[in-house]
C-alpha positions as CSV (number, residue, x, y, z in Angstrom):
1,M,88.3,14.2,52.9
2,L,86.4,13.9,56.4
3,D,88.9,11.4,58.0
4,Q,91.7,14.4,57.1
5,I,89.5,16.9,58.7
6,F,89.3,14.9,61.7
7,S,92.3,13.6,61.8
8,S,93.8,17.3,62.1
9,P,96.7,18.1,64.5
10,T,94.2,20.4,65.8
11,M,90.8,18.1,66.5
12,D,93.9,15.8,67.8
13,Y,94.8,18.2,70.4
14,L,91.7,19.3,71.3
15,S,90.4,15.9,71.9
16,R,93.3,14.6,73.7
17,G,92.8,17.8,75.8
18,M,89.1,17.3,76.5
19,S,90.4,13.8,77.4
20,A,92.6,14.9,80.1
21,A,90.2,17.4,81.4
22,N,87.9,14.5,81.6
23,L,90.1,12.1,83.3
24,R,91.4,14.9,85.9
25,H,87.9,15.4,86.6
26,E,87.6,11.6,87.6
27,V,90.6,11.6,89.8
28,I,89.9,15.1,91.7
29,S,86.4,13.8,92.2
30,N,88.0,10.1,93.7
31,N,90.2,12.5,95.9
32,I,87.5,14.3,97.4
33,A,85.4,11.3,98.0
34,N,88.5,10.2,100.0
35,I,88.9,13.1,102.0
36,N,87.9,11.0,105.2
37,T,90.0,7.6,103.9
38,P,92.8,7.3,106.3
39,K,96.3,6.9,104.5
40,F,94.6,7.9,101.3
41,K,96.8,9.5,99.2
42,K,95.4,12.1,96.8
43,S,96.3,11.8,92.6
44,D,96.4,14.3,90.0
45,V,96.7,14.3,85.9
46,V,99.6,15.2,84.0
47,F,99.2,16.3,80.4
48,E,99.7,19.9,79.6
49,T,103.8,19.3,80.3
50,L,103.7,16.4,77.9
51,L,102.1,18.2,75.3
52,A,104.3,21.1,75.4
53,R,107.1,18.4,75.2
54,E,105.5,17.0,72.3
55,L,105.2,20.6,70.7
56,G,109.1,21.2,71.2
57,L,107.7,24.1,73.5
58,D,109.6,22.7,76.4
59,K,112.8,23.7,75.9
60,E,115.2,22.3,78.5
61,S,113.6,18.6,77.5
62,R,113.7,18.7,74.2
63,L,116.3,16.5,72.2
64,E,118.3,17.5,69.3
65,V,119.1,15.1,66.7
66,V,121.6,15.7,64.4
67,R,122.5,13.4,61.0
68,T,125.8,13.2,60.6
69,H,125.7,11.6,57.1
70,D,123.8,12.0,54.1
71,R,123.2,8.3,54.1
72,H,121.7,8.4,57.4
73,L,118.0,7.8,58.3
74,S,116.0,11.1,60.0
75,I,114.9,9.8,63.2
76,P,111.6,11.3,64.5
77,V,111.3,12.1,67.9
78,Q,108.0,13.0,68.6
79,E,106.2,11.3,71.1
80,R,102.0,11.4,71.6
81,A,101.3,13.0,74.9
82,E,98.7,11.2,76.4
83,A,97.3,11.8,80.0
84,A,99.0,10.0,83.2
85,V,97.4,9.6,86.3
86,V,100.4,10.2,89.1
87,M,100.0,9.7,92.8
88,D,101.2,12.1,95.5
89,K,102.8,10.4,98.2
90,S,105.1,13.3,99.5
91,T,102.7,15.1,101.6
92,V,100.7,14.6,104.6
93,M,98.0,17.2,105.2
94,R,96.5,14.9,108.5
95,T,97.4,12.7,111.5
96,D,95.7,10.2,109.4
97,K,98.1,10.3,107.0
98,N,95.5,11.3,104.3
99,N,97.0,14.2,102.0
100,V,93.6,15.4,100.5
101,D,93.3,19.3,101.0
102,I,89.7,19.7,100.3
103,D,90.2,23.8,99.3
104,K,92.5,22.8,96.8
105,E,90.5,20.1,95.4
106,M,87.3,22.4,94.7
107,A,89.9,24.8,93.6
108,N,91.5,22.3,91.3
109,L,88.0,21.2,90.2
110,A,87.0,24.6,89.4
111,K,90.1,25.1,87.4
112,N,89.7,22.0,85.5
113,Q,86.0,23.0,84.8
114,I,87.1,26.4,82.9
115,Y,89.8,24.4,81.0
116,F,87.4,21.9,79.7
117,N,84.7,24.6,78.6
118,A,87.6,26.6,77.1
119,M,88.4,23.3,75.0
120,T,85.0,22.4,74.2
121,K,84.3,26.0,72.9
122,E,87.1,25.8,70.8
123,M,86.4,22.5,69.6
124,G,83.0,24.0,68.5
125,S,84.3,27.1,67.4
126,F,86.9,24.7,65.0
127,I,84.0,22.6,63.9
128,Q,82.4,25.5,63.0
129,R,85.1,27.3,60.6
130,I,84.7,23.6,58.7
131,K,81.5,23.7,58.2
132,T,81.7,27.5,56.8
133,T,84.6,26.4,54.7
134,I,82.4,23.4,53.5
135,T,79.5,25.6,52.9
136,T,80.7,28.5,51.3
137,K,82.5,26.6,48.4
């Protein structure tokens, strides 16, 4: 029973979102730490677009699978979205070829902190609802 609760889709999405925010914090911190490193290229974490694709919310990249015969097996086309680190090699901010903009990184750090706090609050609320359900029965 407890295993079913902790493997629920809500718990899965929230925990993956929190893991992505944690990874993003590490990546942003690394970008800030290397602000004065010549030729350093900043990185970012991609997760939300991958999750939207997994949930079918991204209509452009959605692949429709059609069974043409009753005896054909249905094919579940659902990848599990995981956070991925991508390097931005396209821009150059300074003459030393470093592309880290401290103002953007600090704004991204603040935005990520708000995102993580929201995910933590939602996880706490989800667990509280489960606790309430268990104790009222």
